[in-house]
C-alpha positions in Angstrom: -127.7 14.8 19.1 -124.6 16.6 18.2 -124.7 17.2 14.4 -120.9 16.6 14.2 -121.5 13.1 15.9 -124.5 12.4 13.7 -122.3 13.2 10.7 -119.5 11.0 12.0 -121.8 8.3 12.8 -123.3 8.3 9.2 -119.9 8.1 7.7 -118.9 5.3 9.9 -122.0 3.5 9.0 -121.5 4.0 5.5 -117.9 2.6 5.6 -119.1 -0.6 7.1 -121.6 -0.9 4.2 -119.1 -0.5 1.4 -117.8 -3.6 0.1 -114.2 -4.3 1.2 -111.4 -4.5 -1.5 -111.1 -8.0 -3.1 -107.8 -9.7 -2.8 -107.0 -11.4 -6.1 -105.3 -14.7 -5.5 -102.1 -15.4 -7.6 -102.6 -17.6 -10.6 -102.8 -21.3 -9.7 -99.4 -23.2 -10.3 -99.7 -26.0 -12.7 -100.8 -29.1 -11.1 -98.0 -31.6 -10.7 -98.7 -35.1 -12.0 -99.8 -37.2 -9.4 -97.5 -40.0 -8.3 -98.8 -43.0 -6.5 -96.8 -45.3 -4.4 -97.7 -48.8 -3.1 -96.8 -52.4 -3.2 -97.8 -53.8 -6.6 -99.9 -56.9 -6.7 -101.4 -58.7 -9.8 -104.8 -57.4 -8.6 -103.7 -53.8 -8.1 -101.9 -53.8 -11.4 -104.9 -54.8 -13.2 -106.9 -51.8 -11.6 -104.3 -49.3 -12.3 -105.6 -46.6 -14.7 -104.9 -43.0 -15.5 -107.4 -40.8 -13.5 -110.0 -38.8 -15.4 -108.6 -35.3 -16.3 -104.9 -36.4 -16.2 -102.9 -37.0 -19.4 -100.7 -39.4 -17.6 -99.9 -40.7 -14.1 -97.1 -42.8 -12.7 -97.5 -45.5 -10.0 -94.3 -46.9 -8.3 -93.8 -50.3 -6.8 -92.8 -50.1 -3.1 -91.3 -53.7 -3.3 -89.0 -53.0 -6.2 -87.0 -49.8 -6.4 -87.2 -48.0 -9.7 -90.0 -50.1 -11.1 -93.2 -48.2 -12.1 -96.2 -48.1 -14.4 -96.9 -45.2 -16.7 -100.6 -44.9 -17.3 -101.8 -42.7 -20.1 -105.2 -41.1 -20.8 -105.5 -43.3 -23.9 -105.6 -46.4 -21.7 -102.2 -47.6 -22.5 -100.0 -48.8 -19.5 -96.4 -49.6 -19.7 -93.7 -50.8 -17.2 -90.9 -48.4 -16.7 -87.6 -48.4 -14.9 -86.3 -45.2 -13.5 -82.7 -44.6 -12.1 -80.1 -42.0 -11.8 -77.0 -42.2 -14.1 -73.3 -41.4 -13.1 -73.9 -37.7 -13.5 -77.0 -37.7 -11.2 -79.5 -37.2 -14.0 -82.8 -39.1 -13.9 -83.2 -41.6 -16.6 -86.3 -43.7 -17.6 -86.6 -46.6 -20.0 -89.7 -48.7 -20.9 -89.8 -52.5 -20.1 -92.8 -53.3 -22.0 -96.6 -53.2 -22.1 -98.4 -54.2 -18.9 -100.8 -56.3 -20.9 -97.9 -58.5 -22.2 -95.3 -58.4 -19.5 -96.2 -59.8 -16.2 -95.5 -58.3 -12.7 -92.8 -61.0 -11.8 -91.0 -60.6 -15.2 -91.1 -56.8 -14.9 -89.6 -57.0 -11.4 -86.9 -59.3 -12.5 -86.0 -57.1 -15.3 -86.0 -54.1 -13.2 -83.6 -55.8 -10.7 -81.2 -56.8 -13.5 -81.2 -53.1 -14.7 -80.6 -51.8 -11.2 -77.6 -54.3 -10.9 -76.2 -53.0 -14.2 -76.5 -49.4 -13.1 -74.7 -50.2 -9.8 -71.8 -51.5 -12.0 -71.6 -48.3 -14.0 -73.9 -49.2 -16.9 -76.4 -46.6 -18.4 -79.4 -48.6 -19.9 -81.0 -45.6 -21.4 -77.9 -44.6 -23.5 -77.3 -48.2 -24.4 -80.7 -48.7 -25.7 -80.6 -45.5 -27.7 -77.3 -46.7 -29.2 -79.0 -49.9 -30.3 -81.8 -48.2 -31.8 -79.5 -46.0 -33.9 -77.1 -48.8 -34.7 -76.5 -49.7 -38.3 -76.6 -53.0 -40.0 -73.6 -55.1 -40.8 -74.1 -54.4 -44.5 -73.9 -50.7 -43.8 -70.8 -51.1 -41.8 -69.3 -53.1 -44.6 -70.1 -50.3 -47.1 -68.4 -47.7 -45.1 -65.3 -50.0 -44.4 -64.8 -50.9 -48.1 -65.1 -47.2 -49.1 -61.9 -46.4 -47.1 -60.3 -49.7 -47.8 -60.3 -49.2 -51.5 -57.9 -46.4 -51.2 -55.3 -48.2 -49.2 -55.4 -51.8 -50.3 -54.1 -53.3 -53.4 -56.6 -54.2 -56.1 -56.3 -57.9 -55.5 -56.5 -57.6 -51.8 -59.4 -55.3 -52.0 -61.4 -57.7 -54.4 -60.8 -60.6 -52.1 -61.9 -58.5 -49.0 -65.0 -57.4 -51.0 -65.9 -61.0 -52.0 -65.4 -62.3 -48.4 -67.5 -59.7 -46.9 -70.2 -59.4 -49.5 -70.7 -63.0 -50.5 -69.3 -65.3 -47.7 -70.7 -63.1 -44.9 -74.0 -62.3 -46.5 -76.0 -64.2 -43.8 -74.9 -61.4 -41.3 -75.8 -58.5 -43.5 -79.2 -57.6 -42.0 -78.1 -58.1 -38.4 -77.5 -55.1 -36.3 -73.9 -54.7 -35.7 -74.2 -54.7 -31.8 -76.4 -57.7 -31.9 -73.9 -60.0 -33.7 -72.3 -62.4 -31.2 -69.3 -64.9 -31.3 -71.7 -67.9 -32.0 -72.9 -66.0 -35.2 -69.4 -65.6 -36.5 -68.6 -69.1 -35.7 -71.6 -70.4 -37.7 -70.6 -68.5 -40.7 -66.9 -69.8 -40.5 -68.2 -73.4 -39.9 -70.4 -73.3 -43.2 -67.4 -71.8 -45.1 -65.1 -74.6 -43.8 -67.5 -77.3 -45.0 -68.2 -75.8 -48.4 -64.8 -74.1 -49.3 -62.2 -75.4 -46.9 -60.4 -74.2 -43.8 -58.1 -71.7 -45.6 -61.1 -69.9 -47.2 -62.7 -69.8 -43.7 -59.5 -68.3 -42.3 -59.5 -65.5 -45.0 -63.1 -64.7 -44.2 -62.3 -64.6 -40.5 -59.5 -62.2 -41.0 -61.8 -59.9 -43.2 -64.5 -59.8 -40.5 -61.9 -59.1 -37.8 -60.5 -56.2 -39.7 -64.0 -54.9 -40.3 -65.0 -55.1 -36.6 -61.7 -53.6 -35.4 -62.1 -50.6 -37.8 -65.7 -50.1 -36.6 -64.6 -50.0 -33.0 -61.7 -47.7 -33.7 -63.9 -45.1 -35.7 -66.7 -45.3 -33.2 -69.1 -46.9 -35.6 -69.5 -49.7 -33.0 -70.0 -49.0 -29.4 -68.1 -50.9 -26.8 -64.7 -52.5 -27.0 -65.5 -56.2 -27.9 -64.7 -57.8 -31.3 -66.9 -60.9 -31.7 -64.4 -62.4 -34.1 -61.9 -62.8 -31.3 -61.4 -66.3 -30.0 -63.3 -67.9 -33.0 -61.5 -70.9 -34.5 -58.5 -70.2 -36.6 -57.3 -73.2 -38.7 -53.6 -73.9 -38.7 -51.8 -73.2 -41.9 -48.5 -74.5 -43.0 -46.1 -72.1 -44.8 -46.2 -73.0 -48.5 -42.7 -74.3 -49.7 -43.7 -75.8 -53.0 -41.3 -75.6 -55.8 -41.6 -77.3 -59.1 -39.4 -80.1 -60.4 -37.7 -80.3 -63.7 -40.3 -82.7 -65.1 -43.2 -80.3 -63.9 -41.5 -77.2 -65.4 -41.0 -79.1 -68.6 -44.6 -80.3 -69.0 -46.1 -76.9 -68.0 -44.0 -75.2 -70.5 -45.2 -77.7 -73.3 -48.8 -77.3 -72.1 -48.6 -73.5 -72.5 -47.5 -73.5 -76.1 -50.9 -72.1 -77.2 -50.4 -68.4 -77.4 -53.4 -67.8 -75.2 -53.4 -65.1 -72.7 -53.2 -67.4 -69.6 -50.5 -69.5 -71.1 -48.3 -66.4 -72.0 -48.8 -65.0 -68.5 -47.8 -68.2 -66.9 -44.6 -68.4 -69.0 -43.8 -64.8 -68.2 -44.2 -65.4 -64.6 -41.6 -68.3 -64.9 -39.3 -66.3 -67.0 -39.3 -63.1 -64.8 -40.2 -64.3 -61.3 -42.9 -61.6 -61.3 -46.1 -61.8 -59.3 -49.2 -63.0 -61.4 -50.9 -59.6 -60.9 -47.9 -57.7 -62.2 -48.0 -59.7 -65.5 -51.6 -60.0 -65.8 -52.0 -56.2 -65.5 -49.1 -55.4 -67.8 -49.5 -52.4 -70.0 -48.0 -51.9 -73.3 -46.6 -48.6 -72.1 -44.6 -50.5 -69.6 -43.0 -52.7 -72.2 -40.0 -50.7 -73.4 -37.2 -51.4 -75.9 -34.8 -53.0 -73.5 -36.8 -53.6 -70.4 -40.2 -54.1 -68.7 -40.7 -51.0 -66.3 -43.7 -51.7 -64.1 -45.0 -48.6 -62.4 -45.0 -48.1 -58.6 -48.8 -47.9 -58.4 -49.1 -51.6 -59.5 -46.3 -53.0 -57.2 -46.9 -54.5 -53.9 -44.1 -52.5 -52.4 -45.2 -49.3 -54.1 -41.8 -49.0 -55.7 -41.2 -49.1 -59.6 -39.7 -52.3 -60.8 -37.6 -53.2 -63.9 -37.0 -56.5 -65.6 -34.5 -56.8 -68.5 -36.2 -57.6 -71.8 -34.3 -60.9 -72.5 -35.0 -62.9 -75.8 -37.2 -65.6 -74.0 -39.3 -62.9 -72.4 -39.8 -61.0 -75.6 -40.8 -64.4 -77.4 -43.4 -65.0 -74.7 -45.0 -61.5 -75.2 -47.9 -61.4 -77.7 -47.3 -59.2 -80.9 -47.5 -55.4 -80.0 -50.6 -53.8 -81.8 -50.2 -50.7 -83.9 -52.2 -48.6 -81.3 -50.7 -50.2 -78.1 -52.0 -48.0 -75.4 -53.9 -50.4 -73.1 -53.2 -53.7 -71.3 -51.2 -56.5 -72.9 -53.6 -59.3 -71.7 -57.3 -59.4 -71.3 -60.2 -57.3 -72.5 -60.6 -55.3 -69.2 -59.0 -52.1 -68.4 -57.2 -53.8 -65.5 -56.0 -56.7 -67.6 -56.5 -60.4 -67.4 -58.8 -61.9 -64.7 -59.9 -65.4 -65.6 -57.4 -67.3 -63.5 -59.5 -70.0 -61.8 -61.1 -71.4 -65.0 -57.9 -71.2 -66.9 -56.0 -72.9 -64.2 -58.6 -75.8 -64.0 -58.3 -76.2 -67.7 -54.4 -76.4 -67.6 -54.5 -78.9 -64.8 -56.9 -81.1 -66.8 -54.5 -80.9 -69.8 -51.6 -81.8 -67.7 -53.5 -85.0 -66.2 -54.4 -85.9 -69.6 -50.7 -85.9 -70.7 -50.1 -88.3 -67.7 -48.7 -85.8 -65.2 -50.5 -86.0 -61.9 -49.2 -83.0 -60.2 -49.6 -82.2 -56.5 -51.5 -78.9 -55.8 -49.6 -76.0 -57.2 -50.2 -72.2 -58.0 -48.7 -69.5 -60.0 -46.8 -68.2 -57.0 -44.9 -71.5 -56.8 -43.3 -70.4 -60.2 -42.0 -67.3 -58.5 -40.6 -69.5 -55.6 -39.1 -71.9 -58.1 -37.1 -69.1 -59.7 -35.9 -67.9 -56.3 -34.9 -71.3 -55.2 -33.0 -72.2 -58.4 -31.1 -68.9 -58.3 -30.1 -69.4 -54.7 -28.9 -73.0 -55.5 -26.7 -71.6 -58.4 -25.0 -69.3 -55.9 -26.5 -65.9 -57.0 -26.2 -63.2 -54.3 -29.4 -63.0 -52.2 -29.6 -59.2 -52.5 -29.6 -59.6 -56.4 -32.4 -62.3 -56.1 -34.4 -60.0 -53.8 -34.0 -57.2 -56.3 -35.0 -59.3 -59.1 -38.2 -60.5 -57.4 -39.0 -56.8 -56.3 -38.9 -57.6 -52.6 -38.8 -54.5 -50.5 -35.2 -53.9 -49.5 -34.0 -53.0 -45.9 -31.0 -51.1 -44.7 -28.2 -50.4 -47.2 -29.8 -52.1 -50.0 -33.0 -49.9 -49.6 -30.9 -46.9 -50.7 -28.6 -48.8 -53.1 -28.5 -47.3 -56.6 -31.2 -49.0 -58.6 -29.2 -48.8 -61.7 -26.3 -50.7 -60.0 -28.6 -53.6 -59.9 -29.5 -53.6 -63.5 -26.4 -55.5 -64.7 -26.4 -58.0 -61.9 -30.2 -58.6 -62.4 -29.6 -59.1 -66.1 -26.8 -61.5 -65.2 -29.0 -63.6 -62.9 -31.9 -63.6 -65.3 -29.6 -64.8 -68.0 -28.4 -67.6 -65.8 -31.9 -68.7 -65.0 -33.0 -68.7 -68.7 -30.1 -70.9 -69.6 -31.1 -73.3 -66.8 -34.7 -73.2 -68.0 -33.8 -73.8 -71.6 -32.0 -76.9 -70.6 -34.8 -78.2 -68.6 -37.2 -77.6 -71.5 -35.0 -79.4 -74.0 -34.4 -82.3 -71.8 -36.3 -85.6 -72.0 
């Protein structure tokens, strides 16, 4: 044998005996979750479980598109509905536990969801919004916080009372869960207890609340549940007092009490009750009452000549007069309801059975009597602090001073004659 051949043969033999190089396979990709598909039956649903070694597994119903069961390693199984939203993203929502919701109910709900998606709905987003939605009481709190800065004090107090007291049965409801029938039930109770006008006021407060919530995005959607609820008809008030009623009211208020003085001053000046009830000593000057713009309905300062009868109706000025003329509160007198009831009882006892009336009727009476006396309407409007339009809005306020004094003097003469007559 050729030594070279022998050597080559030896090398060749050795190479076949050497172990071949090991090919290391790439790391195994993460095993995808197993998805099972098949037509659900009540029997197969009972047997569905998460396989051993898996954390979860999805099973899909071949007879109802989008309906599935999510089975967890813990043993929990829940119905789910899967769909694509308008942006093509996969969304999934739970429909309930398999042990509680049956197959037929799950299919029916899935079909309802599928129909809503076909019409542009997004059940996943809607459900999330409902979970994060606040209560009606939370909405009221946010609404009143901003309303306090823009509403007059009396309007704010009425709104606060209507929402906090009369709408209390809605407080713990989720905003999006409130329906028209819930609002109607509240309004019906108020109508029975406090009358149709009170129900109208609560309805207006609730409508404003929901409109604000929708506009600020605190309520999702575009539906106000207060819309189309019953609104009771209201007749515009046209009550004015007769001579006899004026005379008896004047006599019944000869007590010097705060409410009596306020009532007389309303009749003497034509001012609104809040303007007199909140009168400050700093507004009572030597020759006039000057009410600041912050307390006026039209947000314009108002002056009333300090005539003798007005001065006589004011209480004695204290030495350190730096607060309100009436009442013990910083905002002035507030006990109108009880005081009015006591006055009405006093008038009935004197033999006068008056039809329903209010302090605003005094203001209307002043206006009517001055119109009947031929006083220029623009002067009466200025005297009553009605917001002027056009030329009157820019007319020199000082130019009205003499005209207002003349009109007020004429009214006081008429009033004095009524009081003295029998």
